[in-house]
Backbone as a printed PyTorch tensor [residue, N CA C, xyz], in Angstrom:
tensor([[[  81.3800,   37.5690, -130.0400],
         [  80.3620,   38.1480, -129.5680],
         [  79.2030,   38.0740, -130.1510]],

        [[  78.1430,   37.4840, -129.8380],
         [  76.7480,   37.4210, -130.3080],
         [  75.3790,   38.2260, -129.9770]],

        [[  74.3570,   38.4780, -130.4250],
         [  73.5320,   39.0860, -130.1010],
         [  72.5140,   38.4130, -130.3860]],

        [[  71.6920,   37.4830, -129.7020],
         [  70.4450,   37.1070, -129.6030],
         [  69.3360,   37.7900, -129.5650]],

        [[  67.7010,   37.4820, -130.3020],
         [  66.6060,   38.5200, -130.2030],
         [  65.4730,   37.5990, -130.9280]],

        [[  64.5730,   37.6780, -130.2720],
         [  63.0520,   37.4010, -131.2080],
         [  62.8090,   38.9240, -131.5160]],

        [[  63.1480,   38.7940, -133.0920],
         [  62.4120,   39.8620, -133.9430],
         [  61.0920,   40.1940, -133.8230]],

        [[  60.5380,   41.8120, -133.3270],
         [  58.9490,   41.4380, -132.9060],
         [  58.6680,   43.2470, -133.4450]],

        [[  59.5190,   44.4450, -133.5280],
         [  58.9430,   45.2030, -133.9240],
         [  59.3260,   45.7330, -135.4910]],

        [[  60.0570,   45.0890, -135.8290],
         [  60.1520,   45.3610, -137.6300],
         [  60.3290,   44.2470, -138.0880]],

        [[  60.2570,   44.1620, -139.4050],
         [  60.7430,   43.1550, -140.6450],
         [  62.3940,   42.6710, -140.0080]],

        [[  62.5040,   41.4510, -140.2080],
         [  63.4540,   40.7320, -139.9240],
         [  65.1770,   41.5590, -140.3760]],

        [[  64.7320,   41.9090, -141.5010],
         [  65.4040,   42.8430, -142.1080],
         [  65.9650,   44.1560, -141.8540]],

        [[  64.7340,   44.6020, -141.6820],
         [  65.1370,   46.1560, -141.0380],
         [  65.3500,   46.1540, -139.5700]],

        [[  65.1590,   45.0950, -138.5490],
         [  65.7040,   44.5420, -137.3510],
         [  67.4510,   44.1380, -137.5750]],

        [[  68.1030,   43.7340, -138.5210],
         [  68.9790,   43.6320, -138.4210],
         [  69.9990,   45.0000, -138.7640]],

        [[  69.5340,   45.2750, -139.5350],
         [  70.0300,   47.2040, -140.0810],
         [  70.0020,   47.7580, -138.8420]],

        [[  68.8200,   47.7610, -138.0340],
         [  68.7590,   48.6550, -136.6820],
         [  70.0310,   48.4860, -135.4130]],

        [[  70.1010,   46.8690, -135.2620],
         [  70.7970,   45.7820, -134.2510],
         [  72.3530,   46.5550, -134.8430]],

        [[  72.4500,   46.1400, -135.9070],
         [  74.3970,   46.3750, -136.8210],
         [  74.6940,   47.7850, -136.4980]],

        [[  73.4460,   48.4460, -136.9690],
         [  73.7730,   50.2790, -136.5610],
         [  73.9670,   50.3920, -135.0280]],

        [[  73.1510,   49.7130, -134.2780],
         [  73.2790,   50.2720, -132.9120],
         [  74.6100,   49.4810, -132.1510]],

        [[  75.4320,   48.4480, -132.6830],
         [  76.5080,   47.5650, -132.3700],
         [  77.7910,   48.5010, -133.0680]],

        [[  77.0190,   48.9280, -134.1710],
         [  78.7140,   49.5650, -134.6830],
         [  78.5610,   51.3510, -134.3670]],

        [[  77.6740,   51.6290, -133.3570],
         [  77.4170,   52.7730, -132.6790],
         [  76.8720,   53.7530, -134.1350]],

        [[  76.4600,   53.8120, -135.0740],
         [  76.5040,   54.4440, -135.6840],
         [  74.9520,   54.3680, -136.5540]],

        [[  74.5990,   55.6200, -137.3630],
         [  73.1820,   55.9440, -137.7450],
         [  72.7460,   54.5150, -138.7550]],

        [[  71.3780,   54.0980, -138.3480],
         [  71.3120,   52.9120, -139.6950],
         [  71.3290,   53.5190, -141.2660]],

        [[  70.8770,   54.9400, -141.0730],
         [  70.9020,   55.1940, -142.9540],
         [  72.2370,   55.4620, -143.1980]],

        [[  73.4830,   55.2200, -142.6540],
         [  74.7520,   55.4910, -142.6130],
         [  75.3400,   54.2110, -143.4000]],

        [[  74.6100,   53.1060, -143.3000],
         [  75.2470,   51.5560, -143.0210],
         [  74.7690,   51.0990, -144.5910]],

        [[  76.0240,   50.7520, -145.5640],
         [  75.2900,   50.4220, -147.0170],
         [  73.9400,   49.3130, -146.5500]],

        [[  73.1190,   49.3890, -147.6000],
         [  72.1400,   49.0040, -147.6480],
         [  71.9790,   47.5010, -147.8780]],

        [[  71.1370,   46.8970, -147.1420],
         [  71.0240,   45.5700, -146.5480],
         [  71.0140,   44.4460, -147.8870]],

        [[  70.4440,   45.2660, -148.8440],
         [  70.3210,   44.4880, -150.1510],
         [  71.6370,   44.3880, -151.2180]],

        [[  72.5130,   44.4520, -150.6140],
         [  73.5860,   44.5600, -151.1860],
         [  74.5460,   43.3400, -150.6920]],

        [[  73.8260,   42.3060, -149.3530],
         [  74.5070,   41.3580, -149.0620],
         [  73.0120,   40.4480, -149.0250]],

        [[  71.7900,   40.4370, -148.7960],
         [  71.1680,   39.7830, -149.1300],
         [  69.6050,   40.4990, -149.9990]],

        [[  68.9600,   39.7480, -150.1370],
         [  67.4310,   39.8300, -150.7990],
         [  66.4980,   40.3030, -149.7280]],

        [[  66.3310,   41.5470, -149.1730],
         [  65.4730,   41.6640, -148.0540],
         [  63.8100,   41.1180, -147.7790]],

        [[  63.3870,   40.9660, -149.3900],
         [  62.1920,   40.4190, -148.8760],
         [  61.8250,   39.1760, -149.0730]],

        [[  63.2320,   38.2910, -149.6350],
         [  63.1300,   36.7360, -149.6580],
         [  63.6600,   36.8120, -147.6610]],

        [[  64.6970,   37.4250, -147.0890],
         [  64.8180,   37.5260, -145.8380],
         [  63.8430,   37.2800, -145.1650]],

        [[  62.4600,   38.4010, -145.5770],
         [  61.5500,   38.4210, -144.8490],
         [  60.4620,   37.2840, -144.6420]],

        [[  60.3660,   37.0170, -146.1370],
         [  59.5420,   35.6690, -146.5160],
         [  60.1080,   34.4550, -145.9780]],

        [[  61.2180,   34.3510, -145.5390],
         [  61.9710,   33.2010, -145.3130],
         [  62.0910,   32.7320, -144.3580]],

        [[  62.3210,   33.9880, -143.0690],
         [  63.0160,   34.1740, -141.9200],
         [  62.2570,   32.9370, -141.1730]],

        [[  60.8560,   32.9520, -141.0120],
         [  60.4180,   32.1430, -140.2290],
         [  60.1890,   30.6520, -139.9990]],

        [[  61.0900,   30.2720, -141.0000],
         [  61.0510,   29.0730, -142.1280],
         [  62.3280,   28.3030, -141.9940]],

        [[  63.1170,   28.9350, -142.2480],
         [  64.7280,   28.2490, -142.6330],
         [  65.6290,   28.8810, -141.9640]],

        [[  66.8190,   28.7940, -142.2460],
         [  68.0520,   28.9230, -141.2530],
         [  68.5380,   29.7360, -142.3580]],

        [[  69.0570,   31.2180, -142.2070],
         [  69.4240,   32.0900, -143.4640],
         [  70.9990,   32.6030, -142.7530]],

        [[  71.9630,   32.6820, -143.4640],
         [  72.9350,   32.8430, -142.7360],
         [  73.3530,   34.0990, -144.4280]],

        [[  74.0670,   35.1090, -143.4260],
         [  74.9640,   35.9060, -144.7420],
         [  75.8030,   36.5480, -144.0540]],

        [[  76.6640,   37.7500, -144.4520],
         [  77.4200,   38.7250, -144.2580],
         [  77.0440,   40.3270, -144.1580]],

        [[  77.3510,   41.2250, -143.4970],
         [  76.6180,   42.4770, -143.4870],
         [  77.8380,   43.5210, -142.6360]],

        [[  78.1620,   44.3350, -142.7940],
         [  78.9100,   45.0520, -142.6650],
         [  79.8170,   43.8340, -141.5570]],

        [[  80.5890,   43.3090, -141.9320],
         [  81.6280,   42.5860, -141.8010],
         [  80.9120,   41.3830, -140.1140]],

        [[  79.7740,   41.7640, -140.0980],
         [  78.9740,   40.9040, -139.3540],
         [  78.4470,   39.3460, -139.8380]],

        [[  78.4790,   38.0520, -139.2230],
         [  77.8400,   37.1690, -139.4600],
         [  76.5520,   37.0250, -138.8600]],

        [[  75.5310,   37.3710, -140.0170],
         [  74.0410,   37.0770, -139.5170],
         [  73.5160,   35.7400, -139.5550]],

        [[  72.6600,   35.6090, -138.7560],
         [  72.0700,   34.1510, -138.7770],
         [  70.3640,   34.4520, -138.7800]],

        [[  69.8440,   33.9300, -138.9740],
         [  68.3670,   33.9500, -139.0260],
         [  67.8800,   32.6550, -139.0790]],

        [[  67.2950,   32.1560, -138.1550],
         [  66.5720,   30.3060, -137.5520],
         [  65.2550,   30.8270, -137.0090]],

        [[  64.3300,   30.4480, -137.9870],
         [  62.9210,   30.5720, -136.8920],
         [  62.2620,   31.8990, -136.2550]],

        [[  63.1300,   33.0630, -136.7270],
         [  62.5040,   34.2050, -136.8110],
         [  63.6660,   34.5890, -135.3980]],

        [[  64.3710,   33.8810, -135.0640],
         [  65.3040,   34.6560, -133.9870],
         [  66.5160,   34.7810, -135.1660]],

        [[  67.2630,   36.3300, -134.2120],
         [  68.4600,   36.9440, -135.2410],
         [  69.6820,   36.7360, -134.1780]],

        [[  70.3230,   36.3790, -135.3710],
         [  72.0940,   35.9900, -134.0810],
         [  72.3670,   36.9550, -135.2660]],

        [[  73.6170,   38.2480, -134.6880],
         [  74.6740,   38.5650, -135.3190],
         [  75.8920,   38.6900, -133.9150]],

        [[  77.0730,   37.7960, -135.0710],
         [  78.1790,   38.0150, -134.1710],
         [  79.4680,   38.6630, -135.0110]],

        [[  79.8370,   39.2860, -134.0500],
         [  81.2200,   40.5190, -134.5510],
         [  82.0080,   39.7390, -134.8850]]])
């Protein structure tokens, strides 16, 4: 199952944390730091023009042209 969204509220890194927390029915503060999976500053800098894939809390994350896809 996937979750596709155009991030407008937050930086891509923060948006991913909030979306994964929602999917996991957990508080975002209870999740491991995203920097354990990816450099959040690099993600934010590259998200608009590059495709980036990584794992976070057991989910495959794909960021492409500012669009975030989270697969369970």
